[in-house]
C-alpha positions in Angstrom: 173.9 -64.4 94.6 171.8 -63.5 91.5 169.1 -60.8 91.8 165.9 -62.4 90.6 163.2 -60.7 88.5 160.2 -62.1 86.6 161.3 -60.4 83.4 164.6 -58.9 82.3 164.5 -56.6 79.3 167.7 -55.6 77.5 167.2 -52.3 75.7 164.9 -49.4 76.6 163.7 -48.2 73.3 160.1 -48.4 72.2 160.1 -52.3 72.1 161.8 -52.6 75.5 159.6 -50.1 77.2 156.5 -51.7 75.8 157.6 -55.1 77.3 158.8 -53.6 80.6 155.9 -51.3 81.3 153.3 -53.9 80.4 154.8 -56.6 82.5 155.2 -54.2 85.5 151.5 -53.1 85.2 150.6 -56.7 85.4 152.4 -57.0 88.7 155.5 -58.7 87.5 159.0 -57.7 88.7 161.0 -56.2 85.9 164.6 -55.1 85.3 165.1 -52.8 82.3 168.8 -52.6 81.1 170.0 -49.7 79.1 173.4 -48.3 78.4 172.5 -45.1 76.6 170.0 -42.2 77.0 166.7 -43.1 75.4 165.4 -42.3 72.9 155.1 -19.1 62.1 158.6 -17.9 62.6 160.1 -21.0 64.0 163.8 -20.9 63.5 166.3 -23.7 64.2 167.5 -22.7 67.7 163.8 -22.7 68.9 163.1 -25.9 67.1 166.2 -27.6 68.6 165.2 -26.4 72.1 161.7 -27.7 71.6 163.1 -31.1 70.4 165.3 -31.3 73.6 162.3 -30.6 75.8 160.1 -33.1 73.9 162.7 -35.8 74.4 163.8 -35.0 77.9 160.6 -33.5 79.3 162.9 -31.4 81.4 164.8 -28.2 80.7 168.1 -29.8 79.9 169.9 -30.3 76.7 169.4 -33.6 74.8 170.2 -36.4 75.6 168.8 -36.6 79.1 166.4 -39.5 79.8 165.8 -38.9 83.5 162.1 -38.2 83.0 161.7 -41.4 81.0 163.5 -43.4 83.7 161.2 -41.9 86.4 158.2 -42.9 84.3 159.3 -46.5 84.2 160.1 -46.5 87.9 156.6 -45.2 88.7 155.3 -48.4 87.0 157.5 -50.5 89.2 160.4 -51.1 86.7 163.9 -51.4 88.0 166.3 -49.4 85.8 169.8 -50.9 85.4 172.4 -48.7 83.7 174.8 -50.9 81.7 175.2 -53.4 78.9 173.3 -56.7 79.3 174.4 -60.1 78.0 172.8 -63.5 78.2 175.0 -66.1 80.0 172.6 -69.0 79.8 168.9 -69.8 80.1 167.3 -67.2 82.4 170.6 -65.6 83.2 171.9 -62.1 82.3 175.1 -60.4 83.2 175.2 -56.6 83.2 178.4 -54.6 82.8 177.4 -51.6 84.7 178.3 -48.0 83.8 181.3 -47.4 86.0 182.9 -50.9 85.7 181.1 -53.2 88.1 178.8 -56.1 87.2 175.4 -57.4 88.2 174.1 -60.9 87.8 170.4 -61.1 87.1 168.0 -64.1 87.0 164.9 -64.0 84.8 162.3 -66.4 86.2 159.9 -66.0 83.3 161.9 -64.7 80.4 164.4 -62.4 78.9 163.3 -59.8 76.2 166.0 -58.7 73.8 165.2 -55.2 72.5 168.7 -54.0 71.6 167.6 -52.1 68.5 169.6 -51.4 65.4 172.1 -49.0 64.0 172.5 -47.3 60.6 173.9 -49.5 57.8 177.2 -48.0 56.6 177.8 -48.7 52.9 181.2 -49.7 51.5 181.8 -46.5 49.4 185.4 -45.5 48.9 186.2 -42.3 50.7 183.1 -42.3 52.9 185.0 -43.0 56.1 187.5 -40.3 55.3 184.8 -37.7 54.7 182.7 -38.7 57.7 179.0 -39.2 57.8 175.9 -38.7 59.9 173.4 -41.3 60.9 170.0 -40.8 62.4 171.7 -40.0 65.7 173.5 -37.0 64.5 170.7 -35.9 62.1 168.2 -35.7 65.0 170.5 -34.3 67.7 172.4 -31.5 65.9 172.9 -28.1 67.5 173.8 -26.1 64.4 172.4 -26.6 60.9 174.9 -27.7 58.2 175.6 -25.5 55.2 174.4 -28.2 52.9 173.6 -31.9 52.9 173.4 -35.0 50.8 171.1 -37.8 52.0 172.0 -41.3 50.8 168.9 -43.4 50.7 165.2 -42.4 50.3 163.3 -44.8 52.6 161.1 -43.3 55.4 164.0 -41.9 57.4 165.9 -40.5 54.4 162.9 -38.6 53.0 162.0 -37.2 56.4 165.6 -36.0 56.9 165.6 -34.4 53.5 162.5 -32.4 54.0 163.3 -31.2 57.5 166.7 -30.0 56.4 165.3 -28.2 53.4 162.6 -26.5 55.3 165.2 -25.0 57.6 167.0 -23.6 54.6 169.7 -26.2 54.1 170.4 -26.9 50.4 169.6 -30.6 50.2 170.2 -33.4 47.7 168.7 -36.9 48.1 170.3 -39.8 46.3 168.4 -43.0 45.7 169.5 -46.0 43.8 165.9 -47.1 43.2 163.8 -45.2 40.6 161.4 -44.1 43.3 161.4 -42.3 46.6 160.2 -44.5 49.5 160.0 -47.4 47.0 158.0 -49.8 49.2 155.1 -47.5 49.0 152.5 -47.1 46.2 154.0 -45.6 43.0 151.4 -42.8 43.2 152.6 -41.8 46.7 156.3 -42.0 45.6 155.6 -39.8 42.5 153.7 -37.3 44.6 156.5 -37.0 47.1 159.1 -36.5 44.4 157.0 -33.7 42.9 156.6 -32.1 46.3 160.3 -32.3 47.0 161.3 -30.7 43.7 158.8 -27.9 44.3 160.7 -27.2 47.6 164.0 -27.2 45.6 165.2 -30.5 47.0 167.5 -32.0 44.4 166.0 -35.4 43.9 168.4 -38.0 42.3 166.6 -41.3 41.7 168.2 -44.2 39.8 171.5 -42.9 41.1 174.1 -44.9 42.9 177.0 -43.4 45.0 180.4 -44.8 43.8 182.9 -42.6 45.6 183.1 -39.8 48.1 185.8 -37.1 47.7 186.2 -35.3 51.0 186.1 -31.5 50.9 186.6 -31.5 47.1 183.9 -29.0 46.4 184.5 -25.3 45.8 183.3 -24.4 49.3 184.7 -27.4 51.1 181.8 -29.7 50.4 182.2 -33.4 50.0 181.7 -34.5 46.4 179.8 -37.8 45.9 180.5 -39.3 42.5 177.5 -41.1 41.1 177.3 -43.9 38.5 177.0 -42.5 35.1 179.3 -39.5 35.6 177.1 -37.1 37.6 177.9 -35.9 41.2 176.3 -34.4 44.2 177.8 -32.1 46.8 177.1 -31.5 50.5 178.9 -30.4 53.6 177.5 -33.4 55.4 176.6 -36.9 54.2 173.6 -38.4 56.0 173.0 -42.2 55.8 169.5 -43.5 55.3 170.0 -46.7 53.4 168.9 -49.3 56.0 169.6 -50.7 59.4 171.7 -53.4 61.0 170.5 -55.3 64.1 172.5 -54.9 67.3 173.1 -58.6 67.9 176.8 -58.6 68.8 177.5 -59.2 72.5 174.0 -60.3 73.4 175.3 -63.8 74.2 172.7 -65.6 72.1 175.1 -68.5 71.6 174.6 -69.4 75.3 170.9 -70.2 74.6 171.6 -72.0 71.4 170.6 -69.3 68.9 173.0 -68.9 66.0 173.9 -65.3 64.9 175.1 -64.1 61.5 176.4 -60.6 61.4 174.0 -58.3 59.6 171.1 -60.7 59.6 167.9 -60.3 61.7 166.6 -62.9 64.1 163.5 -64.9 63.2 161.2 -65.1 66.3 158.0 -67.2 66.2 154.6 -65.6 66.5 155.1 -65.4 70.3 158.3 -63.5 69.6 160.4 -66.4 70.9 163.8 -67.2 69.6 164.6 -69.8 72.3 162.8 -71.1 75.4 162.3 -68.1 77.7 164.1 -65.7 75.3 162.2 -63.2 73.1 163.4 -60.8 70.4 161.4 -57.7 69.5 161.5 -54.5 67.5 164.5 -53.9 65.2 166.1 -57.3 66.0 163.1 -59.1 64.4 163.7 -57.3 61.1 160.0 -56.7 60.2 158.6 -53.3 59.6 161.0 -51.1 61.6 158.8 -48.6 63.4 158.1 -47.4 66.9 154.5 -48.6 66.9 155.3 -52.2 65.7 158.2 -52.4 68.2 156.0 -51.4 71.1 153.3 -54.0 70.0 155.9 -56.7 69.7 157.3 -55.8 73.2 153.9 -56.2 74.7 153.3 -59.5 72.9 156.6 -60.8 74.3 155.8 -59.7 77.8 152.3 -61.4 77.7 153.8 -64.6 76.3 156.5 -64.6 79.0 153.8 -64.1 81.7 151.9 -67.2 80.4 149.2 -65.7 78.1 148.2 -67.7 75.1 148.9 -64.9 72.7 150.3 -64.6 69.2 151.4 -61.5 67.2 148.9 -60.6 64.5 151.0 -58.8 61.8 148.4 -58.9 59.0 147.7 -55.2 59.2 150.7 -53.1 60.2 150.4 -49.3 59.3 153.3 -47.9 57.4 153.5 -44.1 57.8 155.9 -41.5 56.6 155.8 -38.0 58.3 156.6 -35.8 55.3 154.4 -33.2 53.7 152.4 -34.7 52.0 151.9 -37.4 54.7 152.0 -41.0 53.5 150.0 -43.8 55.0 149.7 -47.5 53.8 148.6 -50.9 55.0 148.3 -54.3 53.3 149.0 -55.3 49.7 149.4 -53.4 46.5 147.3 -54.9 43.6 150.5 -56.3 42.1 151.5 -58.0 45.4 148.0 -59.4 45.7 148.0 -60.9 42.2 151.5 -62.4 42.8 149.9 -64.3 45.7 147.2 -65.6 43.3 144.4 -63.3 44.4 141.9 -61.9 42.0 142.4 -58.3 43.1 141.1 -55.0 41.9 142.3 -51.4 42.6 140.3 -48.3 43.0 141.7 -44.8 43.3 140.6 -41.2 43.8 142.6 -38.1 43.2 142.4 -36.1 46.4 142.8 -32.7 44.7 139.3 -32.9 43.1 137.5 -33.8 46.3 136.1 -31.5 48.9 139.1 -32.3 51.1 141.4 -31.2 48.3 139.4 -28.0 47.6 139.3 -27.0 51.2 143.0 -27.6 51.9 144.3 -26.9 48.4 146.1 -30.2 48.7 147.2 -32.8 46.3 147.3 -36.5 46.9 145.3 -39.7 46.4 143.5 -42.5 48.2 143.8 -45.9 46.6 142.3 -49.2 47.9 142.8 -52.8 46.9 140.0 -55.3 47.2 139.7 -59.1 46.8 137.0 -59.9 44.3 136.4 -63.3 45.9 135.0 -62.1 49.2 134.7 -58.4 48.3 137.0 -57.4 51.3 139.7 -54.8 51.7 143.2 -56.1 51.5 145.2 -52.9 51.0 145.0 -49.1 51.2 147.4 -46.3 50.3 146.9 -42.6 51.1 149.0 -39.5 50.4 147.9 -36.0 51.5 146.5 -34.2 54.5 145.6 -36.5 57.4 146.8 -39.6 55.6 148.6 -41.0 58.7 145.5 -40.6 60.8 142.9 -41.7 58.2 144.9 -45.0 57.4 143.8 -46.5 60.7 140.3 -47.3 59.6 141.8 -49.3 56.7 144.2 -51.0 59.2 141.2 -52.3 61.2 139.4 -53.3 58.0 142.4 -55.3 56.7 142.9 -56.9 60.0 139.3 -58.1 60.3 138.8 -58.7 56.6 135.8 -56.4 56.7 133.4 -56.7 53.8 133.4 -53.6 51.6 129.6 -53.4 52.2 130.2 -52.7 55.9 132.6 -49.9 55.0 130.1 -48.6 52.5 127.5 -48.5 55.2 129.8 -46.6 57.6 129.2 -42.9 57.9 132.4 -40.8 57.3 132.6 -37.2 58.3 132.6 -34.6 55.5 135.0 -33.2 54.3 137.9 -35.5 55.3 140.4 -37.9 53.7 138.5 -40.6 55.6 135.4 -39.6 53.6 137.2 -40.2 50.4 138.3 -43.6 51.6 134.6 -44.4 52.4 133.5 -43.2 49.0 136.1 -45.6 47.4 134.9 -48.5 49.5 131.3 -47.8 48.4 132.4 -47.6 44.7 134.3 -50.9 45.0 131.4 -52.6 46.9 129.0 -51.7 44.1 131.2 -52.6 41.2 132.4 -55.9 42.6 128.7 -56.8 43.3 127.9 -56.2 39.7 125.9 -53.0 40.3 126.3 -49.9 38.1 127.8 -47.0 40.1 126.6 -44.2 37.9 127.4 -40.7 38.8 126.1 -40.1 42.3 125.6 -36.5 43.1 128.5 -35.3 45.1 130.9 -38.1 44.2 133.6 -35.8 43.1 133.1 -33.6 46.2 133.0 -36.5 48.6 
């Protein structure tokens, strides 16, 4: 006889826990299926111990997710240890850790939150040399002697800087001409300058062609690059993208075709079939914890009968490097490609009060639509960028007029104050008013 729940969630990452906890707090019965553990002088041993405690919330070595499991159980969620697979509409079979199986019935829906894994490129010699993914890079016990990061998206640049700041000689190899290339060019350029100042070897416009295992003078792997150059490192870390974990989910039993390496395409209720929802990395949108958690809650609400749709107009994109990078919405080029009459305004952070106080470099850039004089994009780099971006997120989501942002008081001296100054400048210029040289503009 099947065990019946209102909602069955496969995968206990950010997306799955968002769905499971929300539904349970609404009074629904929930089964959460997971086959792995979840997800000054400050030397590496102390940092590794602190990481373990932050993840585990208990004094055990990572990975240990018992505290996470207890948190879900306090919400009323039933934890099922094993691998879940759809066997038809509303039916899930779980291969339990230990060999047995359980048959679960989902009365209101199944949420697929199985996540993704690192994309492994077809580079000759890579398999022989071995490589690290995000798993090894964030759970290591001992620092490597040196490292090469392949790929400079958000994960790649974060890995590169944290290795370098613990004294690991680090090279980052990026086929694109820019680090974190989906961000604003000013942010990418600033990050590259900061990396080089920290002696990170930045190789942009470089493509790995072959890996020669242990061919370096100290046993390093040698990565041959297009054009004849090479990079060396004792470990190779992959940061070139993700692949959704779709295999084995049984999607064919509910009429959903699956192509290896391709993401699912849920509708705005996160549905891929009647009573089946796909969230987080499986959906292939912005891959981030905050978006995955949001999508999980949308799926749970939809499954419980709410008339709700995901609003993805304003998803914050943050990179936790130094300098911090925060972004939302469209660049001026993207806006113009959509046929909008867009204008861009920018302020160098270094010559503002925030820059003087913190001796920091960076920028705040906004993009406005001339037609309705509303904010449609914002890009920040520098101290507090990942916090200050949220006002812009709300403004883009609500299509707030620049005049409203101009009339909003921003605390001095902050990065948010610089954002407010730019909104005021844009509001005046797009209204045909002369901005002049207001006293304190450069110190805003």
